[in-house]
Structures are given as C-alpha cells and as structure tokens.
C-alpha positions in Angstrom: 4.8 -9.4 23.2 8.2 -8.2 22.3 9.4 -11.3 20.5 6.6 -11.1 17.9 7.6 -11.6 14.3 5.2 -8.9 13.2 6.1 -5.2 13.6 3.6 -2.3 13.9 4.2 1.3 13.4 1.8 3.5 15.3 2.0 7.0 16.8 -0.5 9.6 18.0 1.5 12.2 16.0 0.0 10.8 12.8 -3.3 12.4 14.0 -1.7 15.9 13.8 -2.2 16.1 10.0 -5.7 17.5 9.9 -6.9 18.7 6.4 -10.1 20.0 7.9 -13.2 18.9 9.8 -15.1 17.9 6.6 -12.2 16.2 4.8 -12.7 12.5 4.4 -9.0 11.7 4.9 -9.3 12.7 8.6 -7.4 11.8 11.8 -10.5 9.7 12.7 -9.3 7.0 10.3 -6.3 6.2 12.5 -8.2 6.9 15.8 -10.7 4.2 14.9 -8.0 1.7 13.8 -5.9 2.3 16.9 -8.8 2.0 19.3 -10.1 -1.1 17.6 -6.7 -2.8 17.7 -6.2 -1.9 21.3 -9.6 -3.1 22.5 -9.1 -6.4 20.7 -5.6 -6.7 22.1 -4.1 -7.0 18.6 -1.3 -4.6 19.5 -0.3 -6.9 22.4 0.5 -9.6 19.8 2.9 -7.4 17.8 6.2 -5.7 18.3 5.8 -1.9 18.2 8.4 -0.2 15.9 9.0 3.5 16.8 8.8 5.7 13.8 11.4 8.3 12.9 11.4 11.4 10.7 12.5 10.6 7.1 15.7 12.6 6.3 15.8 15.1 3.5 18.1 12.9 1.4 15.7 9.9 1.9 12.7 11.9 0.7 14.7 13.2 -2.2 15.3 9.7 -3.5 11.8 10.2 -4.9 10.9 13.9 -4.7 12.7 17.0 -5.9 14.4 19.2 -3.4 12.3 22.1 -4.6 9.1 20.1 -3.9 10.4 19.1 -0.4 11.1 22.7 0.4 7.7 23.8 -0.8 6.0 21.4 1.6 8.4 22.5 4.4 7.2 26.1 3.7 3.6 25.1 4.6 4.6 24.4 8.2 2.3 26.3 10.5 -0.3 27.0 7.8 -3.3 25.5 6.1 -2.5 25.5 2.4 -4.5 23.9 -0.5 -1.9 21.9 -2.6 -4.5 20.5 -5.0 -8.3 20.3 -5.0 -8.2 17.2 -2.7 -5.0 17.8 -0.7 -4.7 20.4 2.1 -2.0 20.9 4.7 -2.5 21.9 8.4 0.1 23.3 10.8 1.8 20.0 11.5 1.4 18.4 8.1 5.1 18.7 7.0 6.3 17.0 10.2 3.6 14.4 10.1 4.3 13.5 6.4 8.0 13.1 7.2 7.0 10.8 10.1 4.8 8.8 7.8 7.6 8.2 5.3 10.1 7.6 8.2 7.7 5.2 9.9 7.8 2.9 7.0 11.6 3.2 6.8 11.8 2.3 10.5 9.7 -0.9 9.7 11.9 -1.8 6.7 15.0 -1.3 8.9 13.4 -3.6 11.6 12.8 -6.3 9.0 16.3 -6.3 7.5 17.9 -6.2 11.0 15.9 -9.4 11.7 14.0 -7.7 14.5 10.7 -8.7 12.8 9.8 -10.7 9.7 6.9 -8.6 8.5 4.7 -5.7 9.5 2.2 -2.9 9.0 3.0 0.8 9.1 -0.3 2.4 10.3 0.6 5.8 9.2 -0.9 8.9 7.5 -1.0 11.0 5.4 -1.1 8.3 2.6 1.3 8.4 -0.2 0.8 6.6 -3.5 -0.6 9.5 -5.5 2.2 11.9 -4.6 4.4 12.6 -7.7 8.0 13.6 -7.9 7.2 17.3 -7.7 3.6 17.7 -6.5 1.1 16.6 -3.9 -2.0 14.8 -5.1 -5.1 12.9 -3.9 -4.6 13.3 -0.1 -0.9 12.4 -0.5 2.1 14.5 0.4 5.2 12.3 0.2 5.1 8.9 -1.6 5.8 6.7 1.5 6.0 3.4 -0.3 8.1 4.7 -3.2 10.5 6.3 -0.7 10.7 3.0 1.1 11.4 1.0 -2.0 14.1 3.3 -3.2 15.7 3.4 0.2 15.8 -0.4 0.4 17.5 -0.7 -3.0 20.0 2.1 -2.0 20.9 0.2 1.2 21.6 -2.9 -0.9 19.4 -5.1 1.1 17.7 -6.5 -2.0 18.1 -6.3 -5.7 14.3 -6.5 -6.6 11.1 -5.4 -4.9 7.5 -6.2 -5.7 5.0 -3.4 -4.9 1.4 -4.6 -4.7 -1.2 -1.8 -4.7 -4.7 -2.9 -3.8 -6.1 0.5 -3.2 -9.2 1.2 -5.2 -7.4 4.2 -6.8 -4.5 3.7 -9.1 -1.1 4.7 -7.5 0.0 7.0 -10.3 2.9 8.4 -8.2 4.4 5.0 -7.5 4.0 3.8 -11.0 5.7 6.9 -12.4 8.6 6.7 -9.9 9.6 3.3 -11.2 8.3 3.2 -14.8 11.8 2.8 -16.3 13.3 0.2 -14.1 13.2 -3.6 -13.9 14.3 -3.6 -10.3 10.8 -2.7 -9.0 7.7 -4.4 -10.3 4.5 -2.4 -9.7 1.3 -4.5 -9.6 -2.0 -2.6 -9.2 -5.6 -3.6 -8.9 -7.9 -0.6 -9.2 -11.3 0.6 -10.3 -11.3 2.1 -13.7 -12.4 4.6 -14.9 -11.9 6.3 -11.6 -9.6 8.8 -10.0 -6.9 9.5 -11.0 -7.7 8.1 -14.5 -4.4 6.4 -14.9 -3.5 2.7 -14.8 -4.7 1.5 -18.2 -3.6 -2.0 -19.2 -1.3 -0.6 -21.8 0.8 1.3 -19.2 3.5 -1.4 -18.8 6.6 0.6 -18.3 9.2 1.9 -20.7 12.7 1.0 -21.7 14.3 -1.3 -19.1 11.1 -1.1 -17.2 8.8 -2.5 -19.9 6.6 -5.3 -18.5 7.4 -4.3 -14.9 4.3 -2.3 -14.5 1.3 -4.6 -14.3 -2.1 -2.8 -14.1 -5.3 -4.6 -13.6 -8.1 -2.0 -14.2 -11.4 -3.2 -13.0 -14.9 -2.0 -13.6 -17.0 -1.4 -10.5 -18.6 -4.3 -8.6 -15.7 -6.7 -8.2 -15.5 -8.5 -4.9 -13.7 -11.2 -2.9 -13.7 -14.0 -5.5 -12.6 -11.6 -8.2 -9.6 -10.2 -6.2 -8.7 -13.7 -5.0 -8.7 -15.0 -8.5 -6.4 -12.1 -9.6 -4.0 -12.7 -6.8 -3.8 -16.5 -7.3 -3.7 -16.7 -11.1 -2.1 -13.4 -12.2 -0.1 -11.9 -9.3 1.2 -15.2 -7.9 2.8 -16.6 -11.1 4.3 -13.1 -11.9 5.8 -12.9 -8.4 7.3 -16.4 -8.5 8.9 -15.5 -11.9 10.1 -12.1 -10.7 11.5 -13.4 -7.4 11.6 -10.2 -5.4 13.6 -9.8 -2.2 10.9 -7.9 -0.5 7.1 -7.3 -1.0 5.7 -3.9 -0.2 2.0 -3.3 -0.2 0.1 0.0 -0.6 -2.8 -1.3 1.6 -5.8 0.9 0.7 -9.0 -0.4 2.2 -11.4 1.6 -0.1 -12.2 -1.4 -2.2 -14.4 -2.3 0.8 -18.0 -3.0 0.0 -19.4 0.1 1.9 -16.6 2.6 1.2 -18.0 6.0 0.0 -15.2 6.5 -2.5 -15.5 3.1 -4.2 -17.7 0.9 -6.2 -16.0 -2.4 -5.2 -17.2 -5.2 -3.0 -14.3 -6.6 -0.9 -15.3 -7.7 2.6 -13.2 -8.0 5.8 -12.5 -11.6 5.0 -11.6 -10.7 1.5 -8.7 -8.5 2.7 -7.6 -11.3 4.9 -7.6 -13.6 1.9 -5.4 -11.2 -0.1 -3.0 -10.9 2.8 -2.8 -14.7 3.0 -1.9 -15.0 -0.6 0.8 -12.4 -0.2 2.1 -14.2 2.9 2.4 -17.4 1.0 4.3 -15.7 -1.8 6.6 -14.0 0.7 7.3 -17.3 2.4 8.3 -18.8 -1.0 10.4 -16.0 -2.5 11.7 -13.6 0.1 12.1 -15.0 3.6 8.6 -13.9 4.7 9.6 -10.2 4.2 6.2 -8.6 3.7 5.5 -5.0 4.7 2.3 -3.0 4.3 1.7 0.7 4.6 -1.7 2.3 5.0 -3.2 4.2 2.0 -7.0 4.8 1.6 -10.1 3.5 3.3 -13.0 5.6 4.5 -15.7 3.3 5.8 -14.4 3.5 9.4 -15.8 0.3 10.8 -14.9 -1.8 7.8 -11.4 -0.1 7.7 -10.7 -1.1 11.3 -11.9 -4.6 11.0 -10.1 -5.2 7.7 -6.8 -3.9 9.1 -7.2 -6.3 12.0 -7.8 -9.2 9.6 -4.7 -8.4 7.7 -2.5 -8.1 10.8 -3.8 -11.4 12.1 -2.7 -13.0 8.8 0.8 -11.4 9.3 0.8 -12.9 12.8 0.3 -16.4 11.2 -3.4 -16.9 11.5 -4.9 -18.9 8.6 -7.6 -16.5 7.4 -8.0 -18.2 4.0 -11.0 -19.1 1.9 -12.7 -22.5 1.9 -11.2 -24.9 -0.6 -14.2 -24.7 -2.9 -14.4 -20.9 -2.7 -13.7 -20.4 -6.4 -15.6 -23.5 -7.5 -17.7 -22.7 -10.6 -16.3 -19.1 -10.6 -16.0 -17.4 -14.0 -13.7 -14.3 -14.2 -15.2 -11.0 -15.5 -14.3 -9.5 -18.8 -12.1 -7.0 -17.0 -10.1 -9.8 -15.5 -10.0 -11.9 -18.7 -8.6 -8.9 -20.6 -5.9 -8.4 -18.0 -4.9 -12.0 -18.0 -4.7 -12.2 -21.8 -2.8 -8.9 -22.1 -0.1 -9.7 -19.5 0.5 -13.2 -21.0 2.6 -11.3 -23.5 5.2 -10.5 -20.8 4.8 -13.2 -18.1 4.3 -17.0 -17.7 0.7 -16.8 -16.6 
C-alpha cells in the first residue's frame, strides 16, 4: 500500500554481485528474503523506495578517491580484494546501488515520504575501511548514509546500532573522532575481525561515543534484550540522536554457520521493538535499517520479516516476565560496569 509509513528498498540488480558459486555471501541471501516477503505479502504492506546509484562525492564522504577508482577498475572482472572479498563483473555498479539504496531510503524519511524502513541491499558494508575492502564488504553503506545525512543538515547527531555478530570495524573507524555519531555494537569476541574491545571508546572529541559490547559465544534473546534495555536505551536517551541507523546483520541467529550466538526470529523482533520505542521517544520514529550479514537462509528470511513487521507497527515484544530471574553474563556485566564511566547507565 502506497501510504505505508515503512519504506523498503529492493531491486533484482542486488543479485548481480556474485563472488562465486561457493561463496557464503551469495545472491541467494536476497533471493530467499525477497521470495519469503513476497509470498507472505509483507511487501504489500510497505512503500517501495526505488534505489539510485551513489554518486562519487557521496561515496568519498567515507572512502578515498583512489579506493573508489580501484573498485571502478574491477568492473567486468572477478578480482580478489582480500581473502574473503571477491568482485564479479557487476560488483562496482551493485555496490554503488547498495550505498545509493540506503541514501534513497534516508531521503524518503527526511522528505516525510515514510517514517522508517529497511534497505534490503547487498553487498554488505560495515567492514569496509576508508581505503580497502574487507569481510565481504565493498563500500561502507551505513557510514556513507550517516555522513550524507549530517552533510545535508537533516540532523546533528546519529546513533548507529550494529547487531551483526561481527564487529563493524569500518564504521567504528569512520567516526572514531567525532561526537556527532555514536556507534554502538554488540558482537561476538574473540571473532572476526578481532576488533571491538571494550577499551575502544573513541578518541579526542569522539571519546565515549564508541560503545562496544564484546560477547562470548552463546548469548541469546534474553542477553541481547537485556543489553538493549539496560545499556543501549539509557545511552540513546542521553545522547538524543536525530536518526537511528542499524547495521542489521542476522548472523547472531542460533543456526548461523558463521556465529556462535543464539538469537531467534522473535529475538530479532524484540530488538527492533526496543529500537522502535527509542526512535519514538527521541527522533520522530526515524529508524532505518540496512542489511549486513546473515547466512542461515531460512532464519534470515523469517528474521527480516519479524523486523519489518515491527517497523510496520506490530507489537512483537517479549512477555512481561521474560527477564524475570535473569542474571546477566560476565561479558555483559563487564560492559555495563565499563561504560558507566561515560554514560548514566
């Protein structure tokens, strides 16, 4: 329905980036999501936002011109950029469309076309550094989106929440020295890319505005919900962002082959519900997600559906007694105690 408050970016061209038949970050990820959402008529409830190609100057808000050109030079070829990241003939254009798809959704939000939304794009982005590809990622979609939003003057502060099981090193590094963007990450540690320690809190003006919550393997729905309610929520209310952006990786899912975590489909819905409540309180419901990881295909599709239904207003939240008797793990206790130095937790 065209008057939906929730925007969705989807495009068959996102399948054109194909790093190889055996690569886990395959076009099949989006094929499965798209098919599932079509069959269950979720797309019918949303407003489709057509993507555009990100412009050179927009990509270069985060990446160097030399790096951008190096990716452009891979057009028409399969090139290994790092041990995990491979281009195909259409990768350069697909990566520009991934970044631009998120920009299109941000533009739709700030033109009051929609309130919130999900950019169902690939390749993912949060590992991409200023001058190099990394971890399946070409351009850092969410960092480009945040920098673009600030440059347009739509908001003064942005909260980036990254619930991917892998730490978003590229996003952290892009904003490590600024207080205008608060980067909050839950991630398995030790795990690829071996960044995201508690002590990584930002530098200079940015000190305290990087909030890492490194977690040992095995954390599940109750753990993540506790973190979002009792660590993220008070920080977000104190920070008061004008926009919440989410690096939505679904690899903390219980059956994901690249993860040791235990989130369920409902668990992702619970996290989205907390973020929706924060966005309602602090930033006019402006909540935008972009797809990162997630490799257990059935769980990925169902989890994306749960999150979109929350964006649409469905109350997918835990029972009132869900955390009754719950005791946080040592990983969570350490993070809570550590970040109390900087925030009113």
